[in-house]
N, CA, C and O atoms as a Tripos MOL2 file, in Angstrom:
@<TRIPOS>MOLECULE
protein
  296   295    74     0     0
PROTEIN
NO_CHARGES

@<TRIPOS>ATOM
      1 N          14.4370   77.8370    3.2960 N.3       1 UNK1
      2 CA         15.0860   79.1370    3.2020 C.3       1 UNK1
      3 C          14.5830   80.1040    4.2800 C.2       1 UNK1
      4 O          15.3310   80.9580    4.7540 O.2       1 UNK1
      5 N          13.3430   79.9640    4.6510 N.am      2 UNK2
      6 CA         12.7880   80.8700    5.6600 C.3       2 UNK2
      7 C          13.4910   80.6500    7.0070 C.2       2 UNK2
      8 O          13.7860   81.6070    7.7240 O.2       2 UNK2
      9 N          13.7540   79.3880    7.3390 N.am      3 UNK3
     10 CA         14.4410   79.0870    8.6000 C.3       3 UNK3
     11 C          15.8560   79.6630    8.6060 C.2       3 UNK3
     12 O          16.3060   80.1970    9.6200 O.2       3 UNK3
     13 N          16.5480   79.5560    7.4890 N.am      4 UNK4
     14 CA         17.8960   80.1170    7.3880 C.3       4 UNK4
     15 C          17.8640   81.6260    7.5690 C.2       4 UNK4
     16 O          18.7330   82.1930    8.2320 O.2       4 UNK4
     17 N          16.8740   82.2740    6.9870 N.am      5 UNK5
     18 CA         16.7330   83.7160    7.1540 C.3       5 UNK5
     19 C          16.5010   84.1100    8.6000 C.2       5 UNK5
     20 O          17.0570   85.1000    9.0760 O.2       5 UNK5
     21 N          15.6820   83.3390    9.3010 N.am      6 UNK6
     22 CA         15.4230   83.6200   10.7140 C.3       6 UNK6
     23 C          16.6870   83.4410   11.5520 C.2       6 UNK6
     24 O          16.9560   84.2230   12.4640 O.2       6 UNK6
     25 N          17.4560   82.4060   11.2330 N.am      7 UNK7
     26 CA         18.7060   82.1750   11.9590 C.3       7 UNK7
     27 C          19.6840   83.3230   11.7220 C.2       7 UNK7
     28 O          20.3330   83.7910   12.6580 O.2       7 UNK7
     29 N          19.7890   83.7750   10.4800 N.am      8 UNK8
     30 CA         20.7060   84.8860   10.1740 C.3       8 UNK8
     31 C          20.2740   86.1780   10.8530 C.2       8 UNK8
     32 O          21.1150   86.9380   11.3330 O.2       8 UNK8
     33 N          18.9740   86.4320   10.8970 N.am      9 UNK9
     34 CA         18.4730   87.6300   11.5920 C.3       9 UNK9
     35 C          18.7700   87.5290   13.0870 C.2       9 UNK9
     36 O          19.1650   88.5160   13.7080 O.2       9 UNK9
     37 N          18.5830   86.3460   13.6640 N.am     10 UNK10
     38 CA         18.8790   86.1470   15.0890 C.3      10 UNK10
     39 C          20.3520   86.3490   15.3930 C.2      10 UNK10
     40 O          20.7020   86.9810   16.3900 O.2      10 UNK10
     41 N          21.2220   85.8150   14.5350 N.am     11 UNK11
     42 CA         22.6610   85.9960   14.7400 C.3      11 UNK11
     43 C          23.0610   87.4590   14.5810 C.2      11 UNK11
     44 O          23.9210   87.9530   15.3100 O.2      11 UNK11
     45 N          22.4460   88.1420   13.6430 N.am     12 UNK12
     46 CA         22.7320   89.5620   13.4630 C.3      12 UNK12
     47 C          22.3190   90.3750   14.6820 C.2      12 UNK12
     48 O          23.0460   91.2630   15.1260 O.2      12 UNK12
     49 N          21.1430   90.0600   15.2190 N.am     13 UNK13
     50 CA         20.6780   90.7540   16.4260 C.3      13 UNK13
     51 C          21.6030   90.4700   17.6010 C.2      13 UNK13
     52 O          21.8850   91.3600   18.4040 O.2      13 UNK13
     53 N          22.0710   89.2380   17.7010 N.am     14 UNK14
     54 CA         23.0050   88.8780   18.7700 C.3      14 UNK14
     55 C          24.3210   89.6400   18.6340 C.2      14 UNK14
     56 O          24.8820   90.0820   19.6360 O.2      14 UNK14
     57 N          24.8160   89.8000   17.4170 N.am     15 UNK15
     58 CA         26.0430   90.5610   17.1950 C.3      15 UNK15
     59 C          25.8610   92.0370   17.5280 C.2      15 UNK15
     60 O          26.7680   92.6640   18.0750 O.2      15 UNK15
     61 N          24.7020   92.5940   17.2050 N.am     16 UNK16
     62 CA         24.4340   93.9890   17.5460 C.3      16 UNK16
     63 C          24.4140   94.1710   19.0580 C.2      16 UNK16
     64 O          24.9840   95.1320   19.5770 O.2      16 UNK16
     65 N          23.7640   93.2580   19.7620 N.am     17 UNK17
     66 CA         23.7090   93.3380   21.2260 C.3      17 UNK17
     67 C          25.1050   93.1940   21.8200 C.2      17 UNK17
     68 O          25.4660   93.9220   22.7450 O.2      17 UNK17
     69 N          25.8950   92.2540   21.2920 N.am     18 UNK18
     70 CA         27.2610   92.0760   21.7880 C.3      18 UNK18
     71 C          28.0930   93.3300   21.5380 C.2      18 UNK18
     72 O          28.8960   93.7140   22.3890 O.2      18 UNK18
     73 N          27.9150   93.9670   20.3950 N.am     19 UNK19
     74 CA         28.6430   95.1990   20.1020 C.3      19 UNK19
     75 C          28.2690   96.3250   21.0520 C.2      19 UNK19
     76 O          29.1380   97.0730   21.5000 O.2      19 UNK19
     77 N          27.0010   96.4510   21.3600 N.am     20 UNK20
     78 CA         26.5510   97.4850   22.2980 C.3      20 UNK20
     79 C          27.1270   97.2240   23.6830 C.2      20 UNK20
     80 O          27.5600   98.1580   24.3580 O.2      20 UNK20
     81 N          27.1380   95.9740   24.1100 N.am     21 UNK21
     82 CA         27.7000   95.6280   25.4220 C.3      21 UNK21
     83 C          29.1850   95.9670   25.4780 C.2      21 UNK21
     84 O          29.6600   96.5050   26.4780 O.2      21 UNK21
     85 N          29.9190   95.6580   24.4160 N.am     22 UNK22
     86 CA         31.3530   95.9550   24.3910 C.3      22 UNK22
     87 C          31.5890   97.4650   24.4450 C.2      22 UNK22
     88 O          32.4980   97.9190   25.1420 O.2      22 UNK22
     89 N          30.8020   98.2340   23.7350 N.am     23 UNK23
     90 CA         30.9440   99.6890   23.7680 C.3      23 UNK23
     91 C          30.6560  100.2270   25.1650 C.2      23 UNK23
     92 O          31.3860  101.0810   25.6690 O.2      23 UNK23
     93 N          29.5930   99.7270   25.7890 N.am     24 UNK24
     94 CA         29.2480  100.1900   27.1350 C.3      24 UNK24
     95 C          30.3080   99.7870   28.1540 C.2      24 UNK24
     96 O          30.6320  100.5700   29.0470 O.2      24 UNK24
     97 N          30.8510   98.5820   28.0350 N.am     25 UNK25
     98 CA         31.9100   98.1650   28.9600 C.3      25 UNK25
     99 C          33.1590   99.0210   28.7850 C.2      25 UNK25
    100 O          33.8670   99.2810   29.7580 O.2      25 UNK25
    101 N          33.4350   99.4560   27.5760 N.am     26 UNK26
    102 CA         34.5860  100.3200   27.3430 C.3      26 UNK26
    103 C          34.4070  101.6970   27.9540 C.2      26 UNK26
    104 O          35.3780  102.3300   28.3710 O.2      26 UNK26
    105 N          33.1760  102.1580   28.0070 N.am     27 UNK27
    106 CA         32.9190  103.4970   28.5570 C.3      27 UNK27
    107 C          32.9170  103.5370   30.0780 C.2      27 UNK27
    108 O          33.1980  104.5810   30.6660 O.2      27 UNK27
    109 N          32.6020  102.4060   30.7330 N.am     28 UNK28
    110 CA         32.5710  102.4340   32.1970 C.3      28 UNK28
    111 C          33.8940  101.9680   32.7910 C.2      28 UNK28
    112 O          34.0170  101.8520   34.0100 O.2      28 UNK28
    113 N          34.8780  101.7030   31.9500 N.am     29 UNK29
    114 CA         36.2640  101.4240   32.3500 C.3      29 UNK29
    115 C          36.3900  100.2320   33.3020 C.2      29 UNK29
    116 O          37.0640  100.3130   34.3290 O.2      29 UNK29
    117 N          35.7330   99.1260   32.9480 N.am     30 UNK30
    118 CA         35.9680   97.8940   33.6990 C.3      30 UNK30
    119 C          37.3710   97.3920   33.3640 C.2      30 UNK30
    120 O          37.8490   97.6040   32.2500 O.2      30 UNK30
    121 N          38.0240   96.7420   34.2950 N.am     31 UNK31
    122 CA         39.4110   96.3150   34.0410 C.3      31 UNK31
    123 C          39.5260   95.0470   33.2010 C.2      31 UNK31
    124 O          40.5320   94.3420   33.2900 O.2      31 UNK31
    125 N          38.5140   94.7430   32.3850 N.am     32 UNK32
    126 CA         38.5950   93.5690   31.5240 C.3      32 UNK32
    127 C          39.7610   93.7750   30.5640 C.2      32 UNK32
    128 O          39.8280   94.7860   29.8650 O.2      32 UNK32
    129 N          40.6640   92.8280   30.5340 N.am     33 UNK33
    130 CA         41.8580   92.9450   29.7080 C.3      33 UNK33
    131 C          43.0660   93.4160   30.4930 C.2      33 UNK33
    132 O          44.1850   93.4030   29.9800 O.2      33 UNK33
    133 N          42.8520   93.8310   31.7270 N.am     34 UNK34
    134 CA         43.9560   94.2830   32.5780 C.3      34 UNK34
    135 C          43.8580   93.6450   33.9650 C.2      34 UNK34
    136 O          44.2350   94.2580   34.9640 O.2      34 UNK34
    137 N          43.3600   92.4300   34.0200 N.am     35 UNK35
    138 CA         43.2190   91.7340   35.2930 C.3      35 UNK35
    139 C          44.5570   91.1320   35.7150 C.2      35 UNK35
    140 O          45.4470   90.9640   34.8810 O.2      35 UNK35
    141 N          44.7100   90.8040   37.0020 N.am     36 UNK36
    142 CA         45.9990   90.2860   37.4880 C.3      36 UNK36
    143 C          46.4830   89.0010   36.8150 C.2      36 UNK36
    144 O          47.6900   88.7630   36.7800 O.2      36 UNK36
    145 N          45.6000   88.1740   36.2860 N.am     37 UNK37
    146 CA         46.0300   86.9300   35.6630 C.3      37 UNK37
    147 C          46.3210   87.0360   34.1710 C.2      37 UNK37
    148 O          46.6830   86.0400   33.5450 O.2      37 UNK37
    149 N          46.1730   88.2100   33.5990 N.am     38 UNK38
    150 CA         46.4500   88.3970   32.1740 C.3      38 UNK38
    151 C          47.9600   88.4430   31.9400 C.2      38 UNK38
    152 O          48.7030   89.0530   32.7080 O.2      38 UNK38
    153 N          48.3910   87.7920   30.8770 N.am     39 UNK39
    154 CA         49.8190   87.6780   30.5900 C.3      39 UNK39
    155 C          50.2190   88.7510   29.5820 C.2      39 UNK39
    156 O          49.6300   88.8590   28.5060 O.2      39 UNK39
    157 N          51.2210   89.5370   29.9410 N.am     40 UNK40
    158 CA         51.7400   90.5760   29.0620 C.3      40 UNK40
    159 C          53.2580   90.5040   29.0830 C.2      40 UNK40
    160 O          53.8900   90.6110   30.1340 O.2      40 UNK40
    161 N          53.8270   90.3220   27.9020 N.am     41 UNK41
    162 CA         55.2790   90.2840   27.7700 C.3      41 UNK41
    163 C          55.6850   91.3360   26.7520 C.2      41 UNK41
    164 O          55.2320   91.3170   25.6080 O.2      41 UNK41
    165 N          56.5270   92.2380   27.1710 N.am     42 UNK42
    166 CA         57.0430   93.2610   26.2730 C.3      42 UNK42
    167 C          58.5410   93.0670   26.1160 C.2      42 UNK42
    168 O          59.3130   93.2770   27.0510 O.2      42 UNK42
    169 N          58.9310   92.6690   24.9360 N.am     43 UNK43
    170 CA         60.3480   92.4990   24.6350 C.3      43 UNK43
    171 C          60.8730   93.7480   23.9390 C.2      43 UNK43
    172 O          60.2090   94.7830   23.9000 O.2      43 UNK43
    173 N          62.0510   93.6310   23.4060 N.am     44 UNK44
    174 CA         62.6520   94.7570   22.7050 C.3      44 UNK44
    175 C          61.8700   95.1320   21.4520 C.2      44 UNK44
    176 O          61.6040   96.3070   21.1990 O.2      44 UNK44
    177 N          61.5070   94.1190   20.6750 N.am     45 UNK45
    178 CA         60.8180   94.3800   19.4150 C.3      45 UNK45
    179 C          59.4710   93.6760   19.3090 C.2      45 UNK45
    180 O          58.8230   93.7340   18.2640 O.2      45 UNK45
    181 N          59.0480   93.0190   20.3680 N.am     46 UNK46
    182 CA         57.7900   92.2790   20.3210 C.3      46 UNK46
    183 C          56.9610   92.5380   21.5720 C.2      46 UNK46
    184 O          57.4790   92.8910   22.6310 O.2      46 UNK46
    185 N          55.6870   92.3540   21.4130 N.am     47 UNK47
    186 CA         54.7670   92.4020   22.5450 C.3      47 UNK47
    187 C          53.8180   91.2210   22.4150 C.2      47 UNK47
    188 O          53.2270   91.0020   21.3580 O.2      47 UNK47
    189 N          53.6740   90.4630   23.4930 N.am     48 UNK48
    190 CA         52.7700   89.3220   23.5210 C.3      48 UNK48
    191 C          51.7660   89.5550   24.6360 C.2      48 UNK48
    192 O          52.1460   89.8250   25.7760 O.2      48 UNK48
    193 N          50.4740   89.4500   24.3060 N.am     49 UNK49
    194 CA         49.4210   89.6680   25.2790 C.3      49 UNK49
    195 C          48.4400   88.5110   25.1980 C.2      49 UNK49
    196 O          47.9270   88.2000   24.1230 O.2      49 UNK49
    197 N          48.1790   87.8750   26.3300 N.am     50 UNK50
    198 CA         47.2060   86.7930   26.4020 C.3      50 UNK50
    199 C          46.3020   87.0450   27.6020 C.2      50 UNK50
    200 O          46.7380   86.8830   28.7420 O.2      50 UNK50
    201 N          45.0470   87.4390   27.3690 N.am     51 UNK51
    202 CA         44.1320   87.7780   28.4760 C.3      51 UNK51
    203 C          43.5240   86.5410   29.1240 C.2      51 UNK51
    204 O          42.3340   86.2760   28.9530 O.2      51 UNK51
    205 N          44.3200   85.7870   29.8610 N.am     52 UNK52
    206 CA         43.8720   84.5330   30.4600 C.3      52 UNK52
    207 C          42.7730   84.7520   31.5030 C.2      52 UNK52
    208 O          41.7150   84.1290   31.4200 O.2      52 UNK52
    209 N          43.0070   85.6090   32.4610 N.am     53 UNK53
    210 CA         42.0160   85.8380   33.5260 C.3      53 UNK53
    211 C          40.7530   86.4820   32.9640 C.2      53 UNK53
    212 O          39.6450   86.1420   33.3800 O.2      53 UNK53
    213 N          40.9100   87.4030   32.0290 N.am     54 UNK54
    214 CA         39.7440   88.0470   31.4280 C.3      54 UNK54
    215 C          38.9090   87.0300   30.6540 C.2      54 UNK54
    216 O          37.6800   87.0650   30.7170 O.2      54 UNK54
    217 N          39.5570   86.1370   29.9320 N.am     55 UNK55
    218 CA         38.8440   85.1060   29.1740 C.3      55 UNK55
    219 C          38.0770   84.1780   30.1030 C.2      55 UNK55
    220 O          36.9330   83.8230   29.8220 O.2      55 UNK55
    221 N          38.6950   83.7880   31.1970 N.am     56 UNK56
    222 CA         38.0130   82.9190   32.1600 C.3      56 UNK56
    223 C          36.8130   83.6160   32.7920 C.2      56 UNK56
    224 O          35.7580   83.0050   32.9600 O.2      56 UNK56
    225 N          36.9680   84.8790   33.1390 N.am     57 UNK57
    226 CA         35.8740   85.6280   33.7430 C.3      57 UNK57
    227 C          34.7070   85.7710   32.7680 C.2      57 UNK57
    228 O          33.5550   85.5730   33.1520 O.2      57 UNK57
    229 N          34.9900   86.1070   31.5340 N.am     58 UNK58
    230 CA         33.9360   86.2540   30.5290 C.3      58 UNK58
    231 C          33.2590   84.9110   30.2780 C.2      58 UNK58
    232 O          32.0400   84.8570   30.1130 O.2      58 UNK58
    233 N          34.0250   83.8340   30.2480 N.am     59 UNK59
    234 CA         33.4590   82.5030   30.0430 C.3      59 UNK59
    235 C          32.5200   82.1140   31.1700 C.2      59 UNK59
    236 O          31.4470   81.5650   30.9190 O.2      59 UNK59
    237 N          32.9040   82.3860   32.3970 N.am     60 UNK60
    238 CA         32.0570   82.0550   33.5470 C.3      60 UNK60
    239 C          30.7740   82.8690   33.5120 C.2      60 UNK60
    240 O          29.6910   82.3250   33.7290 O.2      60 UNK60
    241 N          30.8790   84.1550   33.2440 N.am     61 UNK61
    242 CA         29.6890   85.0140   33.2050 C.3      61 UNK61
    243 C          28.7420   84.5770   32.0870 C.2      61 UNK61
    244 O          27.5350   84.4730   32.3040 O.2      61 UNK61
    245 N          29.2800   84.3220   30.8950 N.am     62 UNK62
    246 CA         28.4170   83.8810   29.7920 C.3      62 UNK62
    247 C          27.8010   82.5200   30.0660 C.2      62 UNK62
    248 O          26.6500   82.2840   29.6980 O.2      62 UNK62
    249 N          28.5320   81.6270   30.6990 N.am     63 UNK63
    250 CA         27.9810   80.3130   31.0450 C.3      63 UNK63
    251 C          26.8150   80.4550   32.0220 C.2      63 UNK63
    252 O          25.7890   79.7920   31.8720 O.2      63 UNK63
    253 N          26.9770   81.3160   33.0170 N.am     64 UNK64
    254 CA         25.8890   81.5330   33.9740 C.3      64 UNK64
    255 C          24.6700   82.1670   33.3190 C.2      64 UNK64
    256 O          23.5380   81.7710   33.5990 O.2      64 UNK64
    257 N          24.8920   83.1440   32.4540 N.am     65 UNK65
    258 CA         23.7740   83.8030   31.7660 C.3      65 UNK65
    259 C          23.0290   82.7950   30.8950 C.2      65 UNK65
    260 O          21.8000   82.7370   30.9240 O.2      65 UNK65
    261 N          23.7650   82.0080   30.1240 N.am     66 UNK66
    262 CA         23.1130   81.0220   29.2600 C.3      66 UNK66
    263 C          22.4250   79.9280   30.0700 C.2      66 UNK66
    264 O          21.3840   79.4180   29.6550 O.2      66 UNK66
    265 N          22.9850   79.5660   31.2070 N.am     67 UNK67
    266 CA         22.3480   78.5770   32.0740 C.3      67 UNK67
    267 C          21.0020   79.0930   32.5830 C.2      67 UNK67
    268 O          19.9980   78.3820   32.5380 O.2      67 UNK67
    269 N          20.9930   80.3390   33.0670 N.am     68 UNK68
    270 CA         19.7450   80.9030   33.5810 C.3      68 UNK68
    271 C          18.7230   81.1350   32.4660 C.2      68 UNK68
    272 O          17.5220   80.9800   32.6850 O.2      68 UNK68
    273 N          19.1920   81.5040   31.2820 N.am     69 UNK69
    274 CA         18.2600   81.6590   30.1570 C.3      69 UNK69
    275 C          17.6450   80.3190   29.7650 C.2      69 UNK69
    276 O          16.4700   80.2600   29.4020 O.2      69 UNK69
    277 N          18.4250   79.2450   29.8360 N.am     70 UNK70
    278 CA         17.8730   77.9270   29.5030 C.3      70 UNK70
    279 C          16.8610   77.4820   30.5560 C.2      70 UNK70
    280 O          15.8790   76.8160   30.2270 O.2      70 UNK70
    281 N          17.0920   77.8460   31.8240 N.am     71 UNK71
    282 CA         16.1380   77.4990   32.8820 C.3      71 UNK71
    283 C          14.8290   78.2800   32.7190 C.2      71 UNK71
    284 O          13.7510   77.7440   32.9750 O.2      71 UNK71
    285 N          14.9220   79.5320   32.2990 N.am     72 UNK72
    286 CA         13.7410   80.3580   32.1010 C.3      72 UNK72
    287 C          12.9550   79.8740   30.8800 C.2      72 UNK72
    288 O          11.7240   79.8940   30.8760 O.2      72 UNK72
    289 N          13.6750   79.4430   29.8520 N.am     73 UNK73
    290 CA         13.0310   79.0220   28.6060 C.3      73 UNK73
    291 C          12.2360   77.7320   28.7650 C.2      73 UNK73
    292 O          11.2930   77.5120   28.0050 O.2      73 UNK73
    293 N          12.5720   76.8870   29.7040 N.am     74 UNK74
    294 CA         11.8560   75.6040   29.8880 C.3      74 UNK74
    295 C          10.5480   75.8150   30.5010 C.2      74 UNK74
    296 O           9.8110   74.8550   30.7290 O.2      74 UNK74
@<TRIPOS>BOND
     1     1     2 1
     2     2     3 1
     3     3     4 2
     4     3     5 am
     5     5     6 1
     6     6     7 1
     7     7     8 2
     8     7     9 am
     9     9    10 1
    10    10    11 1
    11    11    12 2
    12    11    13 am
    13    13    14 1
    14    14    15 1
    15    15    16 2
    16    15    17 am
    17    17    18 1
    18    18    19 1
    19    19    20 2
    20    19    21 am
    21    21    22 1
    22    22    23 1
    23    23    24 2
    24    23    25 am
    25    25    26 1
    26    26    27 1
    27    27    28 2
    28    27    29 am
    29    29    30 1
    30    30    31 1
    31    31    32 2
    32    31    33 am
    33    33    34 1
    34    34    35 1
    35    35    36 2
    36    35    37 am
    37    37    38 1
    38    38    39 1
    39    39    40 2
    40    39    41 am
    41    41    42 1
    42    42    43 1
    43    43    44 2
    44    43    45 am
    45    45    46 1
    46    46    47 1
    47    47    48 2
    48    47    49 am
    49    49    50 1
    50    50    51 1
    51    51    52 2
    52    51    53 am
    53    53    54 1
    54    54    55 1
    55    55    56 2
    56    55    57 am
    57    57    58 1
    58    58    59 1
    59    59    60 2
    60    59    61 am
    61    61    62 1
    62    62    63 1
    63    63    64 2
    64    63    65 am
    65    65    66 1
    66    66    67 1
    67    67    68 2
    68    67    69 am
    69    69    70 1
    70    70    71 1
    71    71    72 2
    72    71    73 am
    73    73    74 1
    74    74    75 1
    75    75    76 2
    76    75    77 am
    77    77    78 1
    78    78    79 1
    79    79    80 2
    80    79    81 am
    81    81    82 1
    82    82    83 1
    83    83    84 2
    84    83    85 am
    85    85    86 1
    86    86    87 1
    87    87    88 2
    88    87    89 am
    89    89    90 1
    90    90    91 1
    91    91    92 2
    92    91    93 am
    93    93    94 1
    94    94    95 1
    95    95    96 2
    96    95    97 am
    97    97    98 1
    98    98    99 1
    99    99   100 2
   100    99   101 am
   101   101   102 1
   102   102   103 1
   103   103   104 2
   104   103   105 am
   105   105   106 1
   106   106   107 1
   107   107   108 2
   108   107   109 am
   109   109   110 1
   110   110   111 1
   111   111   112 2
   112   111   113 am
   113   113   114 1
   114   114   115 1
   115   115   116 2
   116   115   117 am
   117   117   118 1
   118   118   119 1
   119   119   120 2
   120   119   121 am
   121   121   122 1
   122   122   123 1
   123   123   124 2
   124   123   125 am
   125   125   126 1
   126   126   127 1
   127   127   128 2
   128   127   129 am
   129   129   130 1
   130   130   131 1
   131   131   132 2
   132   131   133 am
   133   133   134 1
   134   134   135 1
   135   135   136 2
   136   135   137 am
   137   137   138 1
   138   138   139 1
   139   139   140 2
   140   139   141 am
   141   141   142 1
   142   142   143 1
   143   143   144 2
   144   143   145 am
   145   145   146 1
   146   146   147 1
   147   147   148 2
   148   147   149 am
   149   149   150 1
   150   150   151 1
   151   151   152 2
   152   151   153 am
   153   153   154 1
   154   154   155 1
   155   155   156 2
   156   155   157 am
   157   157   158 1
   158   158   159 1
   159   159   160 2
   160   159   161 am
   161   161   162 1
   162   162   163 1
   163   163   164 2
   164   163   165 am
   165   165   166 1
   166   166   167 1
   167   167   168 2
   168   167   169 am
   169   169   170 1
   170   170   171 1
   171   171   172 2
   172   171   173 am
   173   173   174 1
   174   174   175 1
   175   175   176 2
   176   175   177 am
   177   177   178 1
   178   178   179 1
   179   179   180 2
   180   179   181 am
   181   181   182 1
   182   182   183 1
   183   183   184 2
   184   183   185 am
   185   185   186 1
   186   186   187 1
   187   187   188 2
   188   187   189 am
   189   189   190 1
   190   190   191 1
   191   191   192 2
   192   191   193 am
   193   193   194 1
   194   194   195 1
   195   195   196 2
   196   195   197 am
   197   197   198 1
   198   198   199 1
   199   199   200 2
   200   199   201 am
   201   201   202 1
   202   202   203 1
   203   203   204 2
   204   203   205 am
   205   205   206 1
   206   206   207 1
   207   207   208 2
   208   207   209 am
   209   209   210 1
   210   210   211 1
   211   211   212 2
   212   211   213 am
   213   213   214 1
   214   214   215 1
   215   215   216 2
   216   215   217 am
   217   217   218 1
   218   218   219 1
   219   219   220 2
   220   219   221 am
   221   221   222 1
   222   222   223 1
   223   223   224 2
   224   223   225 am
   225   225   226 1
   226   226   227 1
   227   227   228 2
   228   227   229 am
   229   229   230 1
   230   230   231 1
   231   231   232 2
   232   231   233 am
   233   233   234 1
   234   234   235 1
   235   235   236 2
   236   235   237 am
   237   237   238 1
   238   238   239 1
   239   239   240 2
   240   239   241 am
   241   241   242 1
   242   242   243 1
   243   243   244 2
   244   243   245 am
   245   245   246 1
   246   246   247 1
   247   247   248 2
   248   247   249 am
   249   249   250 1
   250   250   251 1
   251   251   252 2
   252   251   253 am
   253   253   254 1
   254   254   255 1
   255   255   256 2
   256   255   257 am
   257   257   258 1
   258   258   259 1
   259   259   260 2
   260   259   261 am
   261   261   262 1
   262   262   263 1
   263   263   264 2
   264   263   265 am
   265   265   266 1
   266   266   267 1
   267   267   268 2
   268   267   269 am
   269   269   270 1
   270   270   271 1
   271   271   272 2
   272   271   273 am
   273   273   274 1
   274   274   275 1
   275   275   276 2
   276   275   277 am
   277   277   278 1
   278   278   279 1
   279   279   280 2
   280   279   281 am
   281   281   282 1
   282   282   283 1
   283   283   284 2
   284   283   285 am
   285   285   286 1
   286   286   287 1
   287   287   288 2
   288   287   289 am
   289   289   290 1
   290   290   291 1
   291   291   292 2
   292   291   293 am
   293   293   294 1
   294   294   295 1
   295   295   296 2
@<TRIPOS>SUBSTRUCTURE
     1 UNK1         2 RESIDUE 1 A UNK
     2 UNK2         6 RESIDUE 1 A UNK
     3 UNK3        10 RESIDUE 1 A UNK
     4 UNK4        14 RESIDUE 1 A UNK
     5 UNK5        18 RESIDUE 1 A UNK
     6 UNK6        22 RESIDUE 1 A UNK
     7 UNK7        26 RESIDUE 1 A UNK
     8 UNK8        30 RESIDUE 1 A UNK
     9 UNK9        34 RESIDUE 1 A UNK
    10 UNK10       38 RESIDUE 1 A UNK
    11 UNK11       42 RESIDUE 1 A UNK
    12 UNK12       46 RESIDUE 1 A UNK
    13 UNK13       50 RESIDUE 1 A UNK
    14 UNK14       54 RESIDUE 1 A UNK
    15 UNK15       58 RESIDUE 1 A UNK
    16 UNK16       62 RESIDUE 1 A UNK
    17 UNK17       66 RESIDUE 1 A UNK
    18 UNK18       70 RESIDUE 1 A UNK
    19 UNK19       74 RESIDUE 1 A UNK
    20 UNK20       78 RESIDUE 1 A UNK
    21 UNK21       82 RESIDUE 1 A UNK
    22 UNK22       86 RESIDUE 1 A UNK
    23 UNK23       90 RESIDUE 1 A UNK
    24 UNK24       94 RESIDUE 1 A UNK
    25 UNK25       98 RESIDUE 1 A UNK
    26 UNK26      102 RESIDUE 1 A UNK
    27 UNK27      106 RESIDUE 1 A UNK
    28 UNK28      110 RESIDUE 1 A UNK
    29 UNK29      114 RESIDUE 1 A UNK
    30 UNK30      118 RESIDUE 1 A UNK
    31 UNK31      122 RESIDUE 1 A UNK
    32 UNK32      126 RESIDUE 1 A UNK
    33 UNK33      130 RESIDUE 1 A UNK
    34 UNK34      134 RESIDUE 1 A UNK
    35 UNK35      138 RESIDUE 1 A UNK
    36 UNK36      142 RESIDUE 1 A UNK
    37 UNK37      146 RESIDUE 1 A UNK
    38 UNK38      150 RESIDUE 1 A UNK
    39 UNK39      154 RESIDUE 1 A UNK
    40 UNK40      158 RESIDUE 1 A UNK
    41 UNK41      162 RESIDUE 1 A UNK
    42 UNK42      166 RESIDUE 1 A UNK
    43 UNK43      170 RESIDUE 1 A UNK
    44 UNK44      174 RESIDUE 1 A UNK
    45 UNK45      178 RESIDUE 1 A UNK
    46 UNK46      182 RESIDUE 1 A UNK
    47 UNK47      186 RESIDUE 1 A UNK
    48 UNK48      190 RESIDUE 1 A UNK
    49 UNK49      194 RESIDUE 1 A UNK
    50 UNK50      198 RESIDUE 1 A UNK
    51 UNK51      202 RESIDUE 1 A UNK
    52 UNK52      206 RESIDUE 1 A UNK
    53 UNK53      210 RESIDUE 1 A UNK
    54 UNK54      214 RESIDUE 1 A UNK
    55 UNK55      218 RESIDUE 1 A UNK
    56 UNK56      222 RESIDUE 1 A UNK
    57 UNK57      226 RESIDUE 1 A UNK
    58 UNK58      230 RESIDUE 1 A UNK
    59 UNK59      234 RESIDUE 1 A UNK
    60 UNK60      238 RESIDUE 1 A UNK
    61 UNK61      242 RESIDUE 1 A UNK
    62 UNK62      246 RESIDUE 1 A UNK
    63 UNK63      250 RESIDUE 1 A UNK
    64 UNK64      254 RESIDUE 1 A UNK
    65 UNK65      258 RESIDUE 1 A UNK
    66 UNK66      262 RESIDUE 1 A UNK
    67 UNK67      266 RESIDUE 1 A UNK
    68 UNK68      270 RESIDUE 1 A UNK
    69 UNK69      274 RESIDUE 1 A UNK
    70 UNK70      278 RESIDUE 1 A UNK
    71 UNK71      282 RESIDUE 1 A UNK
    72 UNK72      286 RESIDUE 1 A UNK
    73 UNK73      290 RESIDUE 1 A UNK
    74 UNK74      294 RESIDUE 1 A UNK
């Protein structure tokens, strides 16, 4: 049970950090979500939005961060 508690505390801390990062990114007006490769379709009664380029950019950045953290941890 102690290990489960530590994992839950770690995940909670990670969510808090992710929330702070999202708030800060919103305040500095980065174009995440409005990049040239993002798909936006506005019909008469529907709107479809798929942030393809933004998702790829976030994936690459997170992959690099996790890669460097794993190198530092060894």
